[in-house]
mmCIF file of the N, C-alpha and C atoms, coordinates in Angstrom:
data_MODEL
# 
_entry.id   MODEL 
# 
loop_
_atom_site.group_PDB 
_atom_site.id 
_atom_site.type_symbol 
_atom_site.label_atom_id 
_atom_site.label_alt_id 
_atom_site.label_comp_id 
_atom_site.label_asym_id 
_atom_site.label_entity_id 
_atom_site.label_seq_id 
_atom_site.pdbx_PDB_ins_code 
_atom_site.Cartn_x 
_atom_site.Cartn_y 
_atom_site.Cartn_z 
_atom_site.occupancy 
_atom_site.B_iso_or_equiv 
_atom_site.pdbx_formal_charge 
_atom_site.auth_seq_id 
_atom_site.auth_comp_id 
_atom_site.auth_asym_id 
_atom_site.auth_atom_id 
_atom_site.pdbx_PDB_model_num 
ATOM 1   N N  . MET A 1 1  ? 0.700   -1.240  0.268  1.00 0.00 ? 1  MET A N  1 
ATOM 2   C CA . MET A 1 1  ? 0.388   0.114   0.193  1.00 0.00 ? 1  MET A CA 1 
ATOM 3   C C  . MET A 1 1  ? 1.037   1.476   0.278  1.00 0.00 ? 1  MET A C  1 
ATOM 4   N N  . PRO A 1 2  ? 0.608   2.178   -0.790 1.00 0.00 ? 2  PRO A N  1 
ATOM 5   C CA . PRO A 1 2  ? 1.014   3.793   -0.445 1.00 0.00 ? 2  PRO A CA 1 
ATOM 6   C C  . PRO A 1 2  ? 0.974   4.046   0.520  1.00 0.00 ? 2  PRO A C  1 
ATOM 7   N N  . ALA A 1 3  ? 2.356   4.658   1.023  1.00 0.00 ? 3  ALA A N  1 
ATOM 8   C CA . ALA A 1 3  ? 2.728   5.400   1.708  1.00 0.00 ? 3  ALA A CA 1 
ATOM 9   C C  . ALA A 1 3  ? 1.615   6.828   2.231  1.00 0.00 ? 3  ALA A C  1 
ATOM 10  N N  . GLY A 1 4  ? 1.446   6.613   3.334  1.00 0.00 ? 4  GLY A N  1 
ATOM 11  C CA . GLY A 1 4  ? -0.265  7.613   3.833  1.00 0.00 ? 4  GLY A CA 1 
ATOM 12  C C  . GLY A 1 4  ? -1.746  7.161   3.639  1.00 0.00 ? 4  GLY A C  1 
ATOM 13  N N  . PHE A 1 5  ? -1.965  5.870   3.122  1.00 0.00 ? 5  PHE A N  1 
ATOM 14  C CA . PHE A 1 5  ? -2.943  5.224   3.550  1.00 0.00 ? 5  PHE A CA 1 
ATOM 15  C C  . PHE A 1 5  ? -3.472  4.754   4.068  1.00 0.00 ? 5  PHE A C  1 
ATOM 16  N N  . ASP A 1 6  ? -4.853  5.049   3.935  1.00 0.00 ? 6  ASP A N  1 
ATOM 17  C CA . ASP A 1 6  ? -5.768  5.540   6.037  1.00 0.00 ? 6  ASP A CA 1 
ATOM 18  C C  . ASP A 1 6  ? -6.982  3.918   5.267  1.00 0.00 ? 6  ASP A C  1 
ATOM 19  N N  . THR A 1 7  ? -7.334  3.122   6.320  1.00 0.00 ? 7  THR A N  1 
ATOM 20  C CA . THR A 1 7  ? -7.728  2.287   7.111  1.00 0.00 ? 7  THR A CA 1 
ATOM 21  C C  . THR A 1 7  ? -8.270  2.391   7.988  1.00 0.00 ? 7  THR A C  1 
ATOM 22  N N  . ASP A 1 8  ? -9.556  1.684   7.918  1.00 0.00 ? 8  ASP A N  1 
ATOM 23  C CA . ASP A 1 8  ? -10.305 1.990   9.057  1.00 0.00 ? 8  ASP A CA 1 
ATOM 24  C C  . ASP A 1 8  ? -10.150 -0.116  9.706  1.00 0.00 ? 8  ASP A C  1 
ATOM 25  N N  . LEU A 1 9  ? -9.945  -0.499  8.955  1.00 0.00 ? 9  LEU A N  1 
ATOM 26  C CA . LEU A 1 9  ? -9.143  -2.209  8.746  1.00 0.00 ? 9  LEU A CA 1 
ATOM 27  C C  . LEU A 1 9  ? -11.153 -3.100  8.553  1.00 0.00 ? 9  LEU A C  1 
ATOM 28  N N  . ALA A 1 10 ? -11.562 -3.901  9.278  1.00 0.00 ? 10 ALA A N  1 
ATOM 29  C CA . ALA A 1 10 ? -13.394 -4.259  8.975  1.00 0.00 ? 10 ALA A CA 1 
ATOM 30  C C  . ALA A 1 10 ? -13.797 -3.668  9.666  1.00 0.00 ? 10 ALA A C  1 
ATOM 31  N N  . SER A 1 11 ? -14.474 -2.734  9.869  1.00 0.00 ? 11 SER A N  1 
ATOM 32  C CA . SER A 1 11 ? -16.304 -2.717  9.909  1.00 0.00 ? 11 SER A CA 1 
ATOM 33  C C  . SER A 1 11 ? -16.573 -3.898  10.549 1.00 0.00 ? 11 SER A C  1 
ATOM 34  N N  . ILE A 1 12 ? -16.865 -4.169  11.544 1.00 0.00 ? 12 ILE A N  1 
ATOM 35  C CA . ILE A 1 12 ? -17.781 -5.026  11.871 1.00 0.00 ? 12 ILE A CA 1 
ATOM 36  C C  . ILE A 1 12 ? -18.493 -4.778  12.856 1.00 0.00 ? 12 ILE A C  1 
ATOM 37  N N  . PRO A 1 13 ? -19.983 -4.972  13.354 1.00 0.00 ? 13 PRO A N  1 
ATOM 38  C CA . PRO A 1 13 ? -20.043 -5.342  14.527 1.00 0.00 ? 13 PRO A CA 1 
ATOM 39  C C  . PRO A 1 13 ? -19.180 -5.807  15.945 1.00 0.00 ? 13 PRO A C  1 
ATOM 40  N N  . ALA A 1 14 ? -19.923 -4.477  16.717 1.00 0.00 ? 14 ALA A N  1 
ATOM 41  C CA . ALA A 1 14 ? -18.671 -5.254  18.318 1.00 0.00 ? 14 ALA A CA 1 
ATOM 42  C C  . ALA A 1 14 ? -19.060 -6.627  18.199 1.00 0.00 ? 14 ALA A C  1 
ATOM 43  N N  . LEU A 1 15 ? -20.175 -7.885  18.000 1.00 0.00 ? 15 LEU A N  1 
ATOM 44  C CA . LEU A 1 15 ? -20.969 -8.510  18.200 1.00 0.00 ? 15 LEU A CA 1 
ATOM 45  C C  . LEU A 1 15 ? -18.835 -10.032 17.785 1.00 0.00 ? 15 LEU A C  1 
ATOM 46  N N  . ALA A 1 16 ? -19.664 -9.718  16.400 1.00 0.00 ? 16 ALA A N  1 
ATOM 47  C CA . ALA A 1 16 ? -18.782 -10.718 14.854 1.00 0.00 ? 16 ALA A CA 1 
ATOM 48  C C  . ALA A 1 16 ? -16.718 -10.059 15.954 1.00 0.00 ? 16 ALA A C  1 
ATOM 49  N N  . LEU A 1 17 ? -17.057 -9.413  17.026 1.00 0.00 ? 17 LEU A N  1 
ATOM 50  C CA . LEU A 1 17 ? -15.520 -9.081  17.411 1.00 0.00 ? 17 LEU A CA 1 
ATOM 51  C C  . LEU A 1 17 ? -14.852 -9.879  17.986 1.00 0.00 ? 17 LEU A C  1 
ATOM 52  N N  . ARG A 1 18 ? -15.914 -10.308 18.882 1.00 0.00 ? 18 ARG A N  1 
ATOM 53  C CA . ARG A 1 18 ? -15.700 -11.326 20.308 1.00 0.00 ? 18 ARG A CA 1 
ATOM 54  C C  . ARG A 1 18 ? -15.229 -12.663 19.702 1.00 0.00 ? 18 ARG A C  1 
ATOM 55  N N  . VAL A 1 19 ? -15.343 -12.470 18.323 1.00 0.00 ? 19 VAL A N  1 
ATOM 56  C CA . VAL A 1 19 ? -15.136 -14.367 18.235 1.00 0.00 ? 19 VAL A CA 1 
ATOM 57  C C  . VAL A 1 19 ? -14.273 -14.540 16.964 1.00 0.00 ? 19 VAL A C  1 
ATOM 58  N N  . VAL A 1 20 ? -14.049 -13.526 16.437 1.00 0.00 ? 20 VAL A N  1 
ATOM 59  C CA . VAL A 1 20 ? -13.512 -13.736 14.883 1.00 0.00 ? 20 VAL A CA 1 
ATOM 60  C C  . VAL A 1 20 ? -11.162 -13.087 15.830 1.00 0.00 ? 20 VAL A C  1 
ATOM 61  N N  . ASP A 1 21 ? -10.725 -13.634 15.090 1.00 0.00 ? 21 ASP A N  1 
ATOM 62  C CA . ASP A 1 21 ? -8.878  -13.052 14.768 1.00 0.00 ? 21 ASP A CA 1 
ATOM 63  C C  . ASP A 1 21 ? -9.475  -12.002 13.952 1.00 0.00 ? 21 ASP A C  1 
ATOM 64  N N  . ALA A 1 22 ? -8.780  -10.672 15.180 1.00 0.00 ? 22 ALA A N  1 
ATOM 65  C CA . ALA A 1 22 ? -8.808  -9.034  14.618 1.00 0.00 ? 22 ALA A CA 1 
ATOM 66  C C  . ALA A 1 22 ? -7.946  -8.833  13.118 1.00 0.00 ? 22 ALA A C  1 
ATOM 67  N N  . GLY A 1 23 ? -6.564  -9.812  13.957 1.00 0.00 ? 23 GLY A N  1 
ATOM 68  C CA . GLY A 1 23 ? -5.322  -9.478  13.223 1.00 0.00 ? 23 GLY A CA 1 
ATOM 69  C C  . GLY A 1 23 ? -5.272  -10.573 12.380 1.00 0.00 ? 23 GLY A C  1 
ATOM 70  N N  . ALA A 1 24 ? -5.467  -12.071 12.106 1.00 0.00 ? 24 ALA A N  1 
ATOM 71  C CA . ALA A 1 24 ? -5.593  -12.552 10.750 1.00 0.00 ? 24 ALA A CA 1 
ATOM 72  C C  . ALA A 1 24 ? -6.651  -11.963 9.812  1.00 0.00 ? 24 ALA A C  1 
ATOM 73  N N  . LEU A 1 25 ? -7.357  -10.604 10.092 1.00 0.00 ? 25 LEU A N  1 
ATOM 74  C CA . LEU A 1 25 ? -8.187  -10.087 9.303  1.00 0.00 ? 25 LEU A CA 1 
ATOM 75  C C  . LEU A 1 25 ? -7.300  -9.239  8.654  1.00 0.00 ? 25 LEU A C  1 
ATOM 76  N N  . ALA A 1 26 ? -7.003  -8.617  9.070  1.00 0.00 ? 26 ALA A N  1 
ATOM 77  C CA . ALA A 1 26 ? -6.127  -7.213  9.084  1.00 0.00 ? 26 ALA A CA 1 
ATOM 78  C C  . ALA A 1 26 ? -6.126  -7.029  7.676  1.00 0.00 ? 26 ALA A C  1 
ATOM 79  N N  . ARG A 1 27 ? -4.652  -7.967  7.449  1.00 0.00 ? 27 ARG A N  1 
ATOM 80  C CA . ARG A 1 27 ? -3.856  -7.685  5.230  1.00 0.00 ? 27 ARG A CA 1 
ATOM 81  C C  . ARG A 1 27 ? -5.482  -7.600  4.051  1.00 0.00 ? 27 ARG A C  1 
ATOM 82  N N  . SER A 1 28 ? -6.282  -8.334  5.119  1.00 0.00 ? 28 SER A N  1 
ATOM 83  C CA . SER A 1 28 ? -7.232  -8.585  3.856  1.00 0.00 ? 28 SER A CA 1 
ATOM 84  C C  . SER A 1 28 ? -7.961  -7.425  3.781  1.00 0.00 ? 28 SER A C  1 
ATOM 85  N N  . ALA A 1 29 ? -8.435  -7.008  4.839  1.00 0.00 ? 29 ALA A N  1 
ATOM 86  C CA . ALA A 1 29 ? -9.371  -5.390  5.095  1.00 0.00 ? 29 ALA A CA 1 
ATOM 87  C C  . ALA A 1 29 ? -8.609  -5.005  5.217  1.00 0.00 ? 29 ALA A C  1 
ATOM 88  N N  . VAL A 1 30 ? -6.749  -4.002  4.531  1.00 0.00 ? 30 VAL A N  1 
ATOM 89  C CA . VAL A 1 30 ? -6.705  -3.461  4.102  1.00 0.00 ? 30 VAL A CA 1 
ATOM 90  C C  . VAL A 1 30 ? -6.937  -3.322  2.928  1.00 0.00 ? 30 VAL A C  1 
ATOM 91  N N  . LEU A 1 31 ? -6.341  -5.132  2.035  1.00 0.00 ? 31 LEU A N  1 
ATOM 92  C CA . LEU A 1 31 ? -6.925  -4.478  0.688  1.00 0.00 ? 31 LEU A CA 1 
ATOM 93  C C  . LEU A 1 31 ? -7.823  -4.205  -0.133 1.00 0.00 ? 31 LEU A C  1 
ATOM 94  N N  . HIS A 1 32 ? -9.138  -4.486  0.871  1.00 0.00 ? 32 HIS A N  1 
ATOM 95  C CA . HIS A 1 32 ? -10.196 -4.529  0.655  1.00 0.00 ? 32 HIS A CA 1 
ATOM 96  C C  . HIS A 1 32 ? -10.370 -2.999  0.843  1.00 0.00 ? 32 HIS A C  1 
ATOM 97  N N  . ASP A 1 33 ? -10.518 -2.069  1.435  1.00 0.00 ? 33 ASP A N  1 
ATOM 98  C CA . ASP A 1 33 ? -9.909  -0.332  1.322  1.00 0.00 ? 33 ASP A CA 1 
ATOM 99  C C  . ASP A 1 33 ? -9.504  -0.032  0.851  1.00 0.00 ? 33 ASP A C  1 
ATOM 100 N N  . PHE A 1 34 ? -8.596  -0.450  0.274  1.00 0.00 ? 34 PHE A N  1 
ATOM 101 C CA . PHE A 1 34 ? -7.492  0.113   -0.432 1.00 0.00 ? 34 PHE A CA 1 
ATOM 102 C C  . PHE A 1 34 ? -8.107  -0.579  -2.598 1.00 0.00 ? 34 PHE A C  1 
ATOM 103 N N  . MET A 1 35 ? -8.903  -1.777  -3.086 1.00 0.00 ? 35 MET A N  1 
ATOM 104 C CA . MET A 1 35 ? -9.383  -2.082  -4.211 1.00 0.00 ? 35 MET A CA 1 
ATOM 105 C C  . MET A 1 35 ? -10.733 -0.603  -4.020 1.00 0.00 ? 35 MET A C  1 
ATOM 106 N N  . ARG A 1 36 ? -11.168 -0.466  -2.346 1.00 0.00 ? 36 ARG A N  1 
ATOM 107 C CA . ARG A 1 36 ? -12.166 0.167   -2.779 1.00 0.00 ? 36 ARG A CA 1 
ATOM 108 C C  . ARG A 1 36 ? -12.284 1.953   -3.087 1.00 0.00 ? 36 ARG A C  1 
ATOM 109 N N  . GLU A 1 37 ? -11.028 2.570   -2.214 1.00 0.00 ? 37 GLU A N  1 
ATOM 110 C CA . GLU A 1 37 ? -10.866 3.688   -2.195 1.00 0.00 ? 37 GLU A CA 1 
ATOM 111 C C  . GLU A 1 37 ? -10.323 4.637   -4.022 1.00 0.00 ? 37 GLU A C  1 
ATOM 112 N N  . ARG A 1 38 ? -8.960  3.258   -3.930 1.00 0.00 ? 38 ARG A N  1 
ATOM 113 C CA . ARG A 1 38 ? -7.658  3.644   -4.800 1.00 0.00 ? 38 ARG A CA 1 
ATOM 114 C C  . ARG A 1 38 ? -8.179  3.011   -6.425 1.00 0.00 ? 38 ARG A C  1 
ATOM 115 N N  . LEU A 1 39 ? -8.865  2.368   -6.438 1.00 0.00 ? 39 LEU A N  1 
ATOM 116 C CA . LEU A 1 39 ? -9.273  1.519   -7.783 1.00 0.00 ? 39 LEU A CA 1 
ATOM 117 C C  . LEU A 1 39 ? -10.086 1.715   -7.785 1.00 0.00 ? 39 LEU A C  1 
ATOM 118 N N  . GLU A 1 40 ? -11.286 1.779   -6.833 1.00 0.00 ? 40 GLU A N  1 
ATOM 119 C CA . GLU A 1 40 ? -12.838 2.407   -7.358 1.00 0.00 ? 40 GLU A CA 1 
ATOM 120 C C  . GLU A 1 40 ? -13.511 0.579   -7.853 1.00 0.00 ? 40 GLU A C  1 
ATOM 121 N N  . PHE A 1 41 ? -13.261 -0.442  -7.435 1.00 0.00 ? 41 PHE A N  1 
ATOM 122 C CA . PHE A 1 41 ? -13.913 -1.801  -7.312 1.00 0.00 ? 41 PHE A CA 1 
ATOM 123 C C  . PHE A 1 41 ? -14.853 -1.494  -6.782 1.00 0.00 ? 41 PHE A C  1 
ATOM 124 N N  . SER A 1 42 ? -16.378 -2.269  -7.387 1.00 0.00 ? 42 SER A N  1 
ATOM 125 C CA . SER A 1 42 ? -17.745 -2.473  -6.927 1.00 0.00 ? 42 SER A CA 1 
ATOM 126 C C  . SER A 1 42 ? -17.228 -2.652  -5.221 1.00 0.00 ? 42 SER A C  1 
ATOM 127 N N  . LYS A 1 43 ? -18.811 -1.880  -4.236 1.00 0.00 ? 43 LYS A N  1 
ATOM 128 C CA . LYS A 1 43 ? -18.999 -2.631  -3.613 1.00 0.00 ? 43 LYS A CA 1 
ATOM 129 C C  . LYS A 1 43 ? -18.831 -4.174  -3.598 1.00 0.00 ? 43 LYS A C  1 
ATOM 130 N N  . LEU A 1 44 ? -19.388 -5.178  -3.907 1.00 0.00 ? 44 LEU A N  1 
ATOM 131 C CA . LEU A 1 44 ? -19.376 -6.531  -4.334 1.00 0.00 ? 44 LEU A CA 1 
ATOM 132 C C  . LEU A 1 44 ? -18.196 -6.873  -4.962 1.00 0.00 ? 44 LEU A C  1 
ATOM 133 N N  . GLU A 1 45 ? -17.950 -6.727  -5.170 1.00 0.00 ? 45 GLU A N  1 
ATOM 134 C CA . GLU A 1 45 ? -16.465 -7.160  -6.736 1.00 0.00 ? 45 GLU A CA 1 
ATOM 135 C C  . GLU A 1 45 ? -15.377 -7.088  -4.982 1.00 0.00 ? 45 GLU A C  1 
ATOM 136 N N  . GLY A 1 46 ? -15.820 -5.414  -4.794 1.00 0.00 ? 46 GLY A N  1 
ATOM 137 C CA . GLY A 1 46 ? -14.399 -5.818  -3.217 1.00 0.00 ? 46 GLY A CA 1 
ATOM 138 C C  . GLY A 1 46 ? -14.323 -6.327  -2.489 1.00 0.00 ? 46 GLY A C  1 
ATOM 139 N N  . ASP A 1 47 ? -15.664 -6.871  -1.612 1.00 0.00 ? 47 ASP A N  1 
ATOM 140 C CA . ASP A 1 47 ? -16.380 -8.063  -1.223 1.00 0.00 ? 47 ASP A CA 1 
ATOM 141 C C  . ASP A 1 47 ? -16.056 -9.299  -0.766 1.00 0.00 ? 47 ASP A C  1 
ATOM 142 N N  . ALA A 1 48 ? -16.459 -9.475  -2.833 1.00 0.00 ? 48 ALA A N  1 
ATOM 143 C CA . ALA A 1 48 ? -15.696 -10.889 -3.161 1.00 0.00 ? 48 ALA A CA 1 
ATOM 144 C C  . ALA A 1 48 ? -14.208 -10.920 -3.451 1.00 0.00 ? 48 ALA A C  1 
ATOM 145 N N  . ILE A 1 49 ? -13.521 -10.837 -3.484 1.00 0.00 ? 49 ILE A N  1 
ATOM 146 C CA . ILE A 1 49 ? -12.130 -10.039 -2.919 1.00 0.00 ? 49 ILE A CA 1 
ATOM 147 C C  . ILE A 1 49 ? -11.348 -10.442 -1.783 1.00 0.00 ? 49 ILE A C  1 
ATOM 148 N N  . PHE A 1 50 ? -12.122 -9.734  -0.703 1.00 0.00 ? 50 PHE A N  1 
ATOM 149 C CA . PHE A 1 50 ? -11.658 -9.773  0.699  1.00 0.00 ? 50 PHE A CA 1 
ATOM 150 C C  . PHE A 1 50 ? -12.359 -11.149 1.068  1.00 0.00 ? 50 PHE A C  1 
ATOM 151 N N  . CYS A 1 51 ? -13.386 -11.206 0.153  1.00 0.00 ? 51 CYS A N  1 
ATOM 152 C CA . CYS A 1 51 ? -13.183 -13.228 1.213  1.00 0.00 ? 51 CYS A CA 1 
ATOM 153 C C  . CYS A 1 51 ? -12.159 -14.002 0.546  1.00 0.00 ? 51 CYS A C  1 
ATOM 154 N N  . ALA A 1 52 ? -12.449 -13.511 -0.400 1.00 0.00 ? 52 ALA A N  1 
ATOM 155 C CA . ALA A 1 52 ? -11.235 -14.966 -1.702 1.00 0.00 ? 52 ALA A CA 1 
ATOM 156 C C  . ALA A 1 52 ? -9.043  -14.180 -0.709 1.00 0.00 ? 52 ALA A C  1 
ATOM 157 N N  . ALA A 1 53 ? -8.917  -12.560 -0.248 1.00 0.00 ? 53 ALA A N  1 
ATOM 158 C CA . ALA A 1 53 ? -8.109  -12.783 0.357  1.00 0.00 ? 53 ALA A CA 1 
ATOM 159 C C  . ALA A 1 53 ? -8.315  -13.283 1.327  1.00 0.00 ? 53 ALA A C  1 
ATOM 160 N N  . MET A 1 54 ? -9.311  -13.394 2.380  1.00 0.00 ? 54 MET A N  1 
ATOM 161 C CA . MET A 1 54 ? -9.363  -14.481 3.673  1.00 0.00 ? 54 MET A CA 1 
ATOM 162 C C  . MET A 1 54 ? -8.447  -15.311 3.404  1.00 0.00 ? 54 MET A C  1 
ATOM 163 N N  . ALA A 1 55 ? -9.345  -16.568 2.415  1.00 0.00 ? 55 ALA A N  1 
ATOM 164 C CA . ALA A 1 55 ? -8.825  -17.843 2.242  1.00 0.00 ? 55 ALA A CA 1 
ATOM 165 C C  . ALA A 1 55 ? -8.040  -18.165 2.370  1.00 0.00 ? 55 ALA A C  1 
ATOM 166 N N  . ALA A 1 56 ? -7.089  -16.568 1.405  1.00 0.00 ? 56 ALA A N  1 
ATOM 167 C CA . ALA A 1 56 ? -5.237  -17.136 1.092  1.00 0.00 ? 56 ALA A CA 1 
ATOM 168 C C  . ALA A 1 56 ? -4.670  -16.918 2.260  1.00 0.00 ? 56 ALA A C  1 
ATOM 169 N N  . ASP A 1 57 ? -5.148  -15.742 2.934  1.00 0.00 ? 57 ASP A N  1 
ATOM 170 C CA . ASP A 1 57 ? -4.641  -15.476 5.264  1.00 0.00 ? 57 ASP A CA 1 
ATOM 171 C C  . ASP A 1 57 ? -5.447  -16.958 5.518  1.00 0.00 ? 57 ASP A C  1 
ATOM 172 N N  . GLN A 1 58 ? -5.937  -17.701 4.720  1.00 0.00 ? 58 GLN A N  1 
ATOM 173 C CA . GLN A 1 58 ? -5.619  -18.532 6.065  1.00 0.00 ? 58 GLN A CA 1 
ATOM 174 C C  . GLN A 1 58 ? -7.229  -18.719 7.639  1.00 0.00 ? 58 GLN A C  1 
ATOM 175 N N  . VAL A 1 59 ? -7.624  -17.796 6.937  1.00 0.00 ? 59 VAL A N  1 
ATOM 176 C CA . VAL A 1 59 ? -8.990  -17.387 7.777  1.00 0.00 ? 59 VAL A CA 1 
ATOM 177 C C  . VAL A 1 59 ? -9.745  -18.041 8.115  1.00 0.00 ? 59 VAL A C  1 
ATOM 178 N N  . LYS A 1 60 ? -9.846  -18.301 9.390  1.00 0.00 ? 60 LYS A N  1 
ATOM 179 C CA . LYS A 1 60 ? -10.996 -20.577 9.423  1.00 0.00 ? 60 LYS A CA 1 
ATOM 180 C C  . LYS A 1 60 ? -12.522 -19.495 9.025  1.00 0.00 ? 60 LYS A C  1 
ATOM 181 N N  . PRO A 1 61 ? -12.775 -20.628 8.412  1.00 0.00 ? 61 PRO A N  1 
ATOM 182 C CA . PRO A 1 61 ? -14.097 -20.457 7.389  1.00 0.00 ? 61 PRO A CA 1 
ATOM 183 C C  . PRO A 1 61 ? -15.095 -19.355 7.875  1.00 0.00 ? 61 PRO A C  1 
ATOM 184 N N  . TRP A 1 62 ? -15.799 -20.721 8.922  1.00 0.00 ? 62 TRP A N  1 
ATOM 185 C CA . TRP A 1 62 ? -16.810 -19.429 9.995  1.00 0.00 ? 62 TRP A CA 1 
ATOM 186 C C  . TRP A 1 62 ? -16.760 -18.563 9.846  1.00 0.00 ? 62 TRP A C  1 
ATOM 187 N N  . GLN A 1 63 ? -15.823 -17.939 10.049 1.00 0.00 ? 63 GLN A N  1 
ATOM 188 C CA . GLN A 1 63 ? -14.382 -17.133 10.812 1.00 0.00 ? 63 GLN A CA 1 
ATOM 189 C C  . GLN A 1 63 ? -14.829 -15.890 9.504  1.00 0.00 ? 63 GLN A C  1 
ATOM 190 N N  . ARG A 1 64 ? -14.386 -16.678 8.415  1.00 0.00 ? 64 ARG A N  1 
ATOM 191 C CA . ARG A 1 64 ? -15.054 -15.585 7.205  1.00 0.00 ? 64 ARG A CA 1 
ATOM 192 C C  . ARG A 1 64 ? -16.061 -15.762 6.619  1.00 0.00 ? 64 ARG A C  1 
ATOM 193 N N  . GLU A 1 65 ? -16.846 -16.070 6.720  1.00 0.00 ? 65 GLU A N  1 
ATOM 194 C CA . GLU A 1 65 ? -18.623 -16.762 5.945  1.00 0.00 ? 65 GLU A CA 1 
ATOM 195 C C  . GLU A 1 65 ? -18.755 -14.947 6.972  1.00 0.00 ? 65 GLU A C  1 
ATOM 196 N N  . LEU A 1 66 ? -18.614 -15.381 8.983  1.00 0.00 ? 66 LEU A N  1 
ATOM 197 C CA . LEU A 1 66 ? -19.822 -14.550 8.732  1.00 0.00 ? 66 LEU A CA 1 
ATOM 198 C C  . LEU A 1 66 ? -18.236 -12.671 8.822  1.00 0.00 ? 66 LEU A C  1 
ATOM 199 N N  . VAL A 1 67 ? -17.737 -12.704 9.191  1.00 0.00 ? 67 VAL A N  1 
ATOM 200 C CA . VAL A 1 67 ? -17.005 -11.536 8.775  1.00 0.00 ? 67 VAL A CA 1 
ATOM 201 C C  . VAL A 1 67 ? -17.585 -9.959  7.284  1.00 0.00 ? 67 VAL A C  1 
ATOM 202 N N  . TYR A 1 68 ? -16.939 -11.660 6.380  1.00 0.00 ? 68 TYR A N  1 
ATOM 203 C CA . TYR A 1 68 ? -18.406 -11.347 5.348  1.00 0.00 ? 68 TYR A CA 1 
ATOM 204 C C  . TYR A 1 68 ? -18.980 -10.583 4.929  1.00 0.00 ? 68 TYR A C  1 
ATOM 205 N N  . LEU A 1 69 ? -20.387 -12.005 5.514  1.00 0.00 ? 69 LEU A N  1 
ATOM 206 C CA . LEU A 1 69 ? -21.643 -11.296 5.937  1.00 0.00 ? 69 LEU A CA 1 
ATOM 207 C C  . LEU A 1 69 ? -21.870 -9.691  5.917  1.00 0.00 ? 69 LEU A C  1 
ATOM 208 N N  . ALA A 1 70 ? -21.361 -9.911  7.472  1.00 0.00 ? 70 ALA A N  1 
ATOM 209 C CA . ALA A 1 70 ? -21.366 -8.522  8.351  1.00 0.00 ? 70 ALA A CA 1 
ATOM 210 C C  . ALA A 1 70 ? -20.538 -6.846  7.533  1.00 0.00 ? 70 ALA A C  1 
ATOM 211 N N  . VAL A 1 71 ? -19.752 -8.100  6.322  1.00 0.00 ? 71 VAL A N  1 
ATOM 212 C CA . VAL A 1 71 ? -18.928 -6.395  5.186  1.00 0.00 ? 71 VAL A CA 1 
ATOM 213 C C  . VAL A 1 71 ? -20.656 -6.277  4.417  1.00 0.00 ? 71 VAL A C  1 
ATOM 214 N N  . ARG A 1 72 ? -21.079 -7.183  4.123  1.00 0.00 ? 72 ARG A N  1 
ATOM 215 C CA . ARG A 1 72 ? -21.551 -7.199  3.235  1.00 0.00 ? 72 ARG A CA 1 
ATOM 216 C C  . ARG A 1 72 ? -22.940 -6.701  3.182  1.00 0.00 ? 72 ARG A C  1 
ATOM 217 N N  . LEU A 1 73 ? -23.272 -6.666  4.641  1.00 0.00 ? 73 LEU A N  1 
ATOM 218 C CA . LEU A 1 73 ? -24.667 -6.334  4.972  1.00 0.00 ? 73 LEU A CA 1 
ATOM 219 C C  . LEU A 1 73 ? -24.471 -4.880  5.448  1.00 0.00 ? 73 LEU A C  1 
ATOM 220 N N  . ASN A 1 74 ? -23.077 -4.020  5.664  1.00 0.00 ? 74 ASN A N  1 
ATOM 221 C CA . ASN A 1 74 ? -22.265 -3.368  6.201  1.00 0.00 ? 74 ASN A CA 1 
ATOM 222 C C  . ASN A 1 74 ? -23.279 -2.326  7.317  1.00 0.00 ? 74 ASN A C  1 
ATOM 223 N N  . ALA A 1 75 ? -23.800 -3.264  7.988  1.00 0.00 ? 75 ALA A N  1 
ATOM 224 C CA . ALA A 1 75 ? -23.942 -2.607  10.486 1.00 0.00 ? 75 ALA A CA 1 
ATOM 225 C C  . ALA A 1 75 ? -23.637 -1.239  10.069 1.00 0.00 ? 75 ALA A C  1 
ATOM 226 N N  . SER A 1 76 ? -25.084 -0.680  10.233 1.00 0.00 ? 76 SER A N  1 
ATOM 227 C CA . SER A 1 76 ? -24.608 0.685   10.495 1.00 0.00 ? 76 SER A CA 1 
ATOM 228 C C  . SER A 1 76 ? -24.274 0.374   11.866 1.00 0.00 ? 76 SER A C  1 
ATOM 229 N N  . ARG A 1 77 ? -24.215 -0.990  13.086 1.00 0.00 ? 77 ARG A N  1 
ATOM 230 C CA . ARG A 1 77 ? -23.747 -0.438  13.936 1.00 0.00 ? 77 ARG A CA 1 
ATOM 231 C C  . ARG A 1 77 ? -22.385 -0.880  14.304 1.00 0.00 ? 77 ARG A C  1 
ATOM 232 N N  . ALA A 1 78 ? -21.808 -1.368  12.503 1.00 0.00 ? 78 ALA A N  1 
ATOM 233 C CA . ALA A 1 78 ? -20.162 -1.693  12.741 1.00 0.00 ? 78 ALA A CA 1 
ATOM 234 C C  . ALA A 1 78 ? -19.575 -1.321  14.014 1.00 0.00 ? 78 ALA A C  1 
ATOM 235 N N  . ARG A 1 79 ? -18.492 -1.676  14.182 1.00 0.00 ? 79 ARG A N  1 
ATOM 236 C CA . ARG A 1 79 ? -17.178 -0.532  13.887 1.00 0.00 ? 79 ARG A CA 1 
ATOM 237 C C  . ARG A 1 79 ? -15.515 -1.073  13.433 1.00 0.00 ? 79 ARG A C  1 
ATOM 238 N N  . ALA A 1 80 ? -14.503 -1.091  13.471 1.00 0.00 ? 80 ALA A N  1 
ATOM 239 C CA . ALA A 1 80 ? -13.500 -1.491  12.458 1.00 0.00 ? 80 ALA A CA 1 
ATOM 240 C C  . ALA A 1 80 ? -13.587 -2.058  14.063 1.00 0.00 ? 80 ALA A C  1 
ATOM 241 N N  . LEU A 1 81 ? -12.442 -2.754  13.618 1.00 0.00 ? 81 LEU A N  1 
ATOM 242 C CA . LEU A 1 81 ? -11.282 -4.196  15.126 1.00 0.00 ? 81 LEU A CA 1 
ATOM 243 C C  . LEU A 1 81 ? -10.375 -3.232  15.243 1.00 0.00 ? 81 LEU A C  1 
# 
């Protein structure tokens, strides 16, 4: 990522933060933010690549599904990791 690039990591509901490994998601979350903000991918495209990146980073399947659903829904009560 370019120097100075800002990210909020993954904005997911607080409940999900209690059960997922935030560290395992960090790299995928930064990629997701970069694609959406700098490369102008659609939300659907960015979210799909985010899910694939989590799989590549060996995020547990159930955690990947939970986070993917939370990001897709873009919950209004979400907060950054």
